[in-house]
Steps between C-alpha positions, in 0.01 A plus 500: 500500500270393781378143486177335611690322776622831646147640509367188671777535760416869542140415590607240756744749660232769517279269704791425733650849553214733412766738369530575127863618512624190686300264279627668178863482614476133596321419170780668300316795347451874559223630722340674200487175300363314802227761538409455132448124521326510837256756368425334163476144632653371176809291440784628275415238238142630487588864472742464210355583162545241226758595239339521157789634301814342353839577649681429173419502129329189357743390227248251359206740470534550122552131417247364748208480248711265285595292803139479613390385156751211513392407853134488401582280201693252718528572875758220542775707335784567746613846610859440387379402153306827476798699628733346241241575232485866609879525496510370143223731383639805684875460478688690768187621678482250789758372746532158666424649843150598381386139461384488862282809443330330206451181700323689780273678256407178318434332835252777589334467157459124543340552843256766373428412137663165429320167461317358798693240699381158600362487853582206726227384737631344823308188588369387835622146567326252727673223696521167319326622187766536232846379405695624200790349311726602215852459365783750528838504325793485746769555236591856601616381843811353335493170690757238392547132582870408519577811298249428222202735444181350639214623283169417663149609593332501839144375541355738759191427712341742749190536715357845431378569855809409703755524215639161610714376212689200372628373168753291312770525237384399151596552138178547305138606544376148428192334643726252679689775685170679577348179639808413706545854633135546594468159665826542693373834630161361608656203678750728671202701626304183576186691398316625190359851436187567293650644181819468296584792272764507226576714201398358160746207507469273198542210745168595660298720263391399149542738209201703383410252223417232758151495647630374836667768708734260682718216376375156601809425710478828693125461553558152643772634732267773631212255548723259695579770759161672488661824379310756294725607209527859379742694281572852393465625144801473266737794544344599833762376746386753762175303535719236663654783698578334832726235353653752256598723791624198692728413207675835537525486879614138507773557242611814683527296821700230319727768351572645845570156647740427214684823577531403867611151399788651305465264204241409238663166426368175650658156507178322401147579396382351831711751693343786303148366556569471875614864492168604340306298758680687777402835345136388473496373859629834633243697303214271607596522868349851508167374364422230756202679659328583170572149369331344805185697413510356149562144608204517737256541210672297229385160372682177573725328248384197299653166598738483201683727259419511131764348275739784420588359159334467162465168321574478129511204265776443247685245289875450493631575150754302299755761614450379859349839587166643601375856451336664802377862494704568182825370652681174418613251765687172449364175646652155542511340155318192632182709500514592129153463350331470840219725628589662833349741751691819570443676831594865465600666828611860551870411477528140382335233285427137575458224241257226607460171316273212595414667830861557609731799491789415270673836465523849649672805349508876555237703314638733235395866510362663189442328167708350219762353734633147546642278773664182372678259735777316314437185707160459331643479147866397536444130418368592158742790447808285565386275213432804278779748594463681169167641622678706766642769267161635389288389797237765570554485874878459493558771762323284759757222450772691686403428862787712644761740373769228501307296243485810280875545545556137400289534184674822398839332550397203284358730232834683481739202522299216344222656289436184298413292807396772748127420499549125535757538781290752692186287476694201641630721785138598569407130493767431763353780713156340480626154589791567738386824663508859380705628794762231444542583129500873570783450753702315235443777244612764748802285594608479134437870434693610811801289399488607137457139385306411183128452556386193309228244541761224530687682779178576694391137464842386625482720810144406596529288814874562538681678782554800275126549484512658844479882518815684393517667839627295794468553873844502662534422872814629672721249675433487875807470729404227748806537729313774683245248616776269622582759766160435652587135554722349769778714642442775246169596659667673796743688276212616278301617802795711628531669164 
């Protein structure tokens, strides 16, 4: 079969040789065929008639009306589902290899008669006009810290014109993480665009029952930087399309770098964050020219950042705890009954009393959780050891696995006094040092000795309280060095 390329070559050769036979031979066709195409002026693809007949029998012709009826009722039904339905209704009539035929026919039906598809409208972006931000889940990358799964989100910020991007690791879509992420991005840029666009984050956008579109905190943040806020409609992520696409491309880039690295495990969170910064820096290096255009028209930063925490008031309960965002945290018992200020950051809380910070602790993720530090309550608990058995937050009173081992041992070997003995061991940890008491517990467990409060108390401060492992230094033979002194120096040199 003669191709369009052969005919084009034939015409070039005719102009060169002015001989039809030579041109046809060099173009790879007969002289008769060459004469045909030179005379008609058409290409082979133009002269072929369109095939309007089937080359094989349509096995779905009889059942197609039923298939079409199902498709019109619900176009989302899958081709395999329909094929399995046909096989059940017409046992023995269809074969597995005919599924592909049905899929092609349904694909054509969808394109000709199916429901209309949503059209995307590419936007024209102007330098310095808009930035977008959103959160993306990084869980599928399988990153671990010292072998433990590291479940986290990534706050992602981009400039829509240059696609310059930055971001940070976080654990929730809170206002605090939004404020910190946005401000860090703006100060890294050292400039401010005109508009900040998000999806309908609850940290920024009020629900429909509220007359104000924006939350007070988010409105204040936007006003501080002179940013015009905007958001897409709920369920319309494509309206924040630039950052959504950047999520995919950024995570793909991270995935590839992890493959090249040969491991998804990191020694520390800081090492992982440095790895992400390296990926961002490489991607941004290709956007320097477009970024310079944006920076040239952007506004300057204000003199100070907005506080990236939220203040809340609270009172320390009789349990020596305070509830913040539906989670319970223990506080030094000296503050029981006192009103305090809680500063809620993205990843930690601060307790302020009388104008001074008195405590800091990690922020719990989610709701209905608790974080109780045994040091805050141990003075009362050691006087009321019976409260330990049914204490609501008992699981928090095992600071390490060795303390759990000690309690389990006492429960098995001295059940009548287990709670009292364990609480006194915990008291020793608070007063003498947790690491010191843990070393003693491990020492006793490794040697198979009984674990009791009396024995732990005896060993506190003793030589045996040192770690069970010892560093051994081999004996050094000093006679070798004697050869370097006096008459031995010459003998050593000759050797």
